[in-house]
C-alpha positions in Angstrom: -12.6 -10.9 46.5 -16.1 -12.3 46.0 -15.3 -14.0 42.7 -17.8 -16.7 42.1 -15.9 -18.6 39.4 -12.2 -18.1 39.3 -11.8 -20.3 36.2 -14.2 -18.2 34.2 -12.6 -15.0 35.4 -9.1 -16.3 34.4 -10.3 -17.5 31.0 -12.0 -14.2 30.3 -8.9 -12.3 31.3 -6.9 -14.5 29.0 -9.4 -13.7 26.2 -9.1 -10.0 26.8 -5.3 -10.1 26.8 -5.3 -12.2 23.6 -7.7 -9.8 21.9 -5.5 -6.9 22.9 -2.5 -8.6 21.4 -4.4 -9.2 18.2 -5.5 -5.6 18.0 -1.9 -4.3 18.6 -0.6 -6.7 15.9 -3.2 -5.5 13.5 -2.5 -1.8 14.2 1.3 -2.4 13.7 0.7 -4.3 10.4 -1.6 -1.5 9.2 0.9 1.1 10.1 3.7 -0.7 8.3 1.5 -1.1 5.2 0.6 2.6 5.3 4.3 3.6 5.4 5.1 1.3 2.5 2.2 2.7 0.5 3.2 6.3 1.2 6.8 5.6 0.2 5.6 4.0 -3.0 3.4 7.0 -3.8 6.3 9.4 -3.2 8.5 7.4 -5.5 5.8 7.1 -8.2 5.1 10.8 -8.0 8.8 11.5 -8.6 8.8 9.3 -11.6 5.6 10.9 -12.9 7.2 14.3 -12.6 9.9 12.9 -15.0 7.1 11.9 -17.5 5.9 8.5 -16.5 2.2 8.3 -17.4 -0.4 8.2 -14.6 -1.7 4.9 -13.2 -5.3 6.2 -13.1 -8.0 6.5 -15.8 -9.8 9.8 -16.4 -12.5 8.4 -14.1 -10.0 8.0 -11.3 -9.9 4.2 -11.4 -6.7 2.1 -11.5 -5.6 0.9 -14.9 -5.1 -2.8 -15.5 -1.6 -4.0 -16.2 -2.3 -4.4 -20.0 -3.9 -1.0 -20.2 -1.0 0.6 -18.5 1.6 -1.2 -20.7 -0.2 0.1 -23.7 -0.2 3.6 -22.3 3.5 3.5 -21.5 4.3 2.1 -25.0 2.3 4.9 -26.6 4.2 7.4 -24.4 7.6 6.0 -25.5 6.5 6.0 -29.2 5.4 9.6 -28.8 8.6 10.6 -27.2 10.7 9.1 -30.0 8.6 10.5 -32.8 8.4 13.9 -31.2 12.2 14.1 -31.1 12.5 12.9 -34.7 9.9 15.2 -36.2 9.4 18.7 -34.7 6.9 20.8 -36.7 7.9 24.0 -35.0 11.5 23.7 -36.1 12.4 23.9 -39.8 15.8 22.3 -39.2 16.3 18.6 -38.6 16.2 17.4 -35.0 19.4 17.5 -33.2 21.1 14.5 -31.7 21.1 16.2 -28.3 17.2 16.4 -28.4 17.0 12.7 -29.2 19.6 11.9 -26.6 17.7 13.9 -23.9 14.4 12.1 -24.6 15.9 8.7 -24.7 18.0 9.4 -21.6 14.8 10.3 -19.7 13.2 7.1 -20.9 16.2 5.0 -19.8 16.2 6.8 -16.4 12.5 6.0 -15.9 13.0 2.3 -17.0 16.0 2.0 -14.6 14.0 3.5 -11.7 11.0 1.2 -12.3 13.3 -1.8 -12.4 15.0 -0.6 -9.2 11.5 -0.1 -7.6 10.6 -3.8 -8.2 14.0 -5.5 -7.5 12.1 -7.9 -5.4 8.6 -8.9 -6.7 5.9 -7.4 -4.4 4.5 -9.9 -2.0 1.3 -9.6 -0.1 2.4 -11.3 3.1 1.7 -8.3 5.2 -1.8 -7.9 3.8 -2.7 -11.6 4.3 -1.3 -11.6 7.8 -3.4 -8.5 8.7 -6.4 -10.2 7.2 -5.9 -13.3 9.3 -5.5 -11.2 12.4 -8.7 -9.3 11.7 -10.5 -12.6 11.2 -9.2 -13.8 14.6 -10.4 -10.6 16.2 -13.9 -11.0 14.7 -14.1 -14.6 15.9 -13.1 -13.6 19.4 -16.1 -13.4 21.7 -16.0 -11.1 24.7 -18.5 -11.2 27.6 -21.5 -8.8 27.6 -21.4 -5.5 29.3 -23.4 -6.8 32.3 -20.5 -9.2 33.1 -18.0 -6.3 33.0 -20.2 -4.2 35.4 -20.4 -7.1 37.8 -16.6 -7.5 37.8 -16.1 -3.8 38.3 -18.3 -3.9 41.4 -16.1 -6.6 42.9 -13.0 -4.3 42.8 -12.4 -2.3 45.9 -12.7 1.5 45.6 
């Protein structure tokens, strides 16, 4: 077969197969993360349609946890005060209005607690990072080497 160094050829083949395995693992992990993110976004959109405040600032940046907690507390306070004092109505607020507002708040709280039954872990992200680092450390032969090997193969 006109292979000059069989050991080098075998080692290079092993490197290529290892790199292919790393790339496939990274693609799989990225796909799994994308599915998880899309599911979370759908769930969050459903909660926001029920009245949960947005996670983004007016500039489109993600709020910090403290900022978001303040925003949610303000929302809850506004919901409760809006049900207890309605300027458009001259009569006192009904118990049904208060119940509806509070029921919605309890629903949102329940769904958020359900969403985070298990605290989020970032194992998939760190594993994908480690795989990417392995791929970047992996050295493949130059193009000339590949051309030389292709010329060896029978046509």
